[in-house]
C-alpha positions in Angstrom: -12.7 3.9 -5.7 -12.5 7.0 -3.6 -12.0 10.5 -5.0 -8.4 10.8 -3.7 -7.6 7.5 -5.4 -9.2 8.6 -8.7 -7.2 11.9 -8.5 -4.0 10.0 -7.7 -4.6 7.8 -10.7 -5.2 10.7 -13.0 -1.9 12.5 -11.9 0.0 9.2 -12.1 -1.2 8.7 -15.7 -0.2 12.3 -16.5 3.3 11.8 -15.0 3.8 8.4 -16.8 2.6 9.9 -20.1 5.0 12.8 -19.9 2.4 15.6 -19.3 4.5 16.4 -16.2 8.2 15.7 -16.8 10.7 14.5 -14.1 12.1 17.6 -12.4 9.1 19.7 -13.3 7.0 21.4 -10.6 3.4 20.5 -10.5 0.8 23.3 -10.7 -0.2 24.7 -7.3 -2.7 22.8 -5.2 -5.4 25.5 -5.9 -4.9 25.1 -9.7 -4.9 21.3 -9.6 -7.9 21.0 -7.4 -9.8 23.5 -9.6 -8.8 21.8 -12.9 -9.7 18.3 -11.5 -12.9 19.5 -9.9 -12.0 18.1 -6.4 -11.6 19.5 -2.9 -8.2 20.6 -1.7 -8.5 17.9 1.0 -8.9 15.1 -1.6 -6.1 16.5 -3.6 -3.7 16.6 -0.6 -4.6 12.9 0.1 -3.9 12.1 -3.6 -0.5 13.9 -3.5 0.4 12.0 -0.2 -0.3 8.7 -2.0 1.9 9.7 -5.0 4.7 10.8 -2.7 4.7 7.6 -0.8 4.7 5.7 -4.2 7.8 7.7 -5.3 6.2 9.7 -8.1 6.6 13.1 -6.6 8.3 14.8 -3.7 7.5 17.9 -1.7 10.0 20.8 -1.8 9.5 23.1 1.2 8.7 26.6 0.2 8.3 25.7 -3.5 5.7 23.1 -4.0 5.6 19.6 -5.5 8.2 18.2 -7.8 7.9 15.2 -10.2 10.5 12.8 -9.0 13.4 11.8 -11.3 13.0 8.4 -12.9 15.9 6.3 -11.7 16.6 2.8 -10.5 16.3 2.0 -6.9 14.6 4.1 -4.2 13.2 7.4 -5.7 11.8 8.9 -2.5 12.4 8.4 1.2 9.4 7.2 3.1 7.9 9.6 5.6 8.6 8.3 9.1 5.2 9.4 10.4 1.7 9.0 9.1 -1.2 11.3 9.6 -4.2 9.2 10.5 -7.4 9.3 12.5 -8.0 8.4 16.1 -5.4 6.4 18.0 -3.4 5.8 14.8 -2.4 9.4 14.5 1.3 10.0 14.3 2.3 6.3 14.3 5.8 5.8 13.1 6.3 3.4 10.2 8.2 0.9 12.3 5.3 0.9 14.8 2.8 0.2 12.0 4.8 -2.8 10.8 5.1 -4.1 14.4 1.3 -3.8 14.8 0.8 -5.7 11.5 3.2 -8.4 12.5 1.2 -9.1 15.6 -2.2 -9.1 13.8 -1.7 -10.3 10.2 0.1 -13.7 10.6 -2.6 -14.8 13.0 -5.3 -13.6 10.5 -3.6 -15.6 7.8 -3.4 -18.7 9.9 -7.1 -18.5 10.9 -8.0 -17.8 7.3 -6.3 -21.1 6.3 -7.9 -23.0 9.2 -11.4 -21.6 8.4 -11.1 -22.0 4.6 -14.3 -21.8 2.7 -15.0 -22.6 -1.0 -15.4 -18.9 -1.8 -12.2 -17.8 -0.2 -9.7 -19.1 -2.8 -11.3 -17.4 -5.9 -11.6 -14.1 -4.0 -8.0 -14.2 -2.9 -6.6 -15.1 -6.3 -9.0 -12.6 -8.0 -7.4 -9.8 -6.0 -4.0 -11.2 -6.7 -4.7 -11.1 -10.5 -5.8 -7.5 -10.4 -2.7 -6.7 -8.3 -0.3 -8.2 -10.9 -2.2 -6.7 -13.8 -1.8 -3.2 -12.2 2.0 -3.9 -11.7 2.4 -4.8 -15.4 1.0 -1.4 -16.3 3.0 0.4 -13.6 -0.3 1.5 -12.2 1.0 1.7 -8.7 -2.1 3.5 -7.4 -4.3 0.5 -8.4 -1.6 -1.9 -7.3 -1.4 -0.5 -3.8 -5.2 -0.5 -3.6 -5.3 -4.2 -4.5 -2.6 -4.8 -2.0 -4.8 -3.3 0.7 -7.8 -5.3 -0.4 -5.7 -8.5 -0.2 -4.8 -7.8 3.4 -8.3 -6.7 4.3 -9.8 -9.8 2.9 -7.4 -12.0 4.9 -8.6 -10.3 8.1 -12.2 -10.9 7.0 -11.5 -14.6 6.2 -10.0 -15.1 9.6 -13.5 -15.4 10.9 -12.7 -13.0 13.8 -14.6 -9.7 13.4 -12.2 -8.0 15.8 -9.3 -8.6 13.3 -11.2 -7.0 10.4 -12.3 -4.1 12.6 -8.7 -3.3 13.6 -7.6 -3.4 10.0 -10.4 -0.9 9.1 -9.6 1.3 12.1 -5.9 1.5 11.0 -6.6 1.6 7.3 -4.8 4.9 6.7 -1.4 3.9 8.3 -1.6 0.4 6.9 -2.3 1.8 3.4 0.8 4.0 3.8 3.0 1.1 4.9 1.9 -0.8 1.8 2.6 2.1 -0.6 6.1 3.1 0.5 7.9 -0.1 -0.7 6.7 0.6 -4.3 9.0 3.7 -4.4 11.8 1.2 -5.0 11.1 0.5 -8.6 13.6 -2.4 -8.8 11.5 -4.4 -6.4 7.9 -3.5 -7.1 7.1 -7.2 -7.9 8.3 -8.5 -4.5 5.1 -7.9 -2.6 3.1 -9.7 -5.3 5.4 -12.7 -5.3 5.1 -12.8 -1.5 1.4 -12.6 -1.7 1.4 -15.7 -3.9 3.0 -17.6 -1.1 0.5 -16.4 1.5 -2.5 -17.1 -0.9 -1.1 -20.6 -1.7 -0.8 -21.6 1.9 -4.3 -20.3 2.8 -5.8 -22.0 -0.3 -4.1 -25.3 0.8 -5.5 -24.9 4.4 -1.9 -24.7 5.7 -2.3 -22.6 8.8 1.3 -22.6 9.9 2.5 -22.1 6.3 0.2 -19.1 6.0 1.5 -17.7 9.3 5.1 -18.0 8.3 4.5 -16.6 4.8 2.8 -13.5 6.2 5.5 -13.0 8.8 8.2 -13.2 6.1 6.2 -10.8 3.9 6.0 -8.2 6.6 9.7 -8.5 7.5 10.7 -8.2 3.8 8.3 -5.2 3.3 9.9 -3.3 6.2 13.4 -4.1 4.9 12.5 -2.8 1.5 12.0 0.7 3.1 15.2 0.3 5.2 13.3 -0.5 8.4 13.7 -3.0 11.2 11.2 -3.4 14.0 11.3 -5.3 17.2 9.6 -8.7 16.7 7.1 -9.5 19.5 
């Protein structure tokens, strides 16, 4: 796990344990980075993860506030995502549109090219995803979520699909995190993953394609987005 992920997990644990209370300002980035022994860049990435997940929110001119714990959406998703290369500045709707073009095809090919090793790998990630959700460890859950989608691109058998997912990892990761800010529906992605994994495991290419399409449309709707279907 990367340093930003480890830092995000540490802060998430501190927030959930009450070390930092809802409505409380976090220490400055300088203080946090020094106390955690990490760079400011890694800390900023960790804070960005936690904001997308709804644990914290930025207050212009003041710092970072621990979000109030309440039902429903606890933080609005940023409309744009900082990323590298051609992915820089992509709007969230554009990310979902890109994924809608790519991932249903990956899922269909993964089902068509099913290998004996594919099914245990998919369900192994799914088990880790659900275990993290049970513990409200949304940092680990969102990481497992990304691994699930990356594996499907790999299982497609098309190296180009896997390469695109790697190239756009930052904005795709962001699009996976923001739905978790709606605490009432954090299990929805896992339930939808089961449908995708079941279709792939059964070698049902069209079922896998449809399940992935529905998953992406639902995920966008969970953050209040619609995107033009290609």
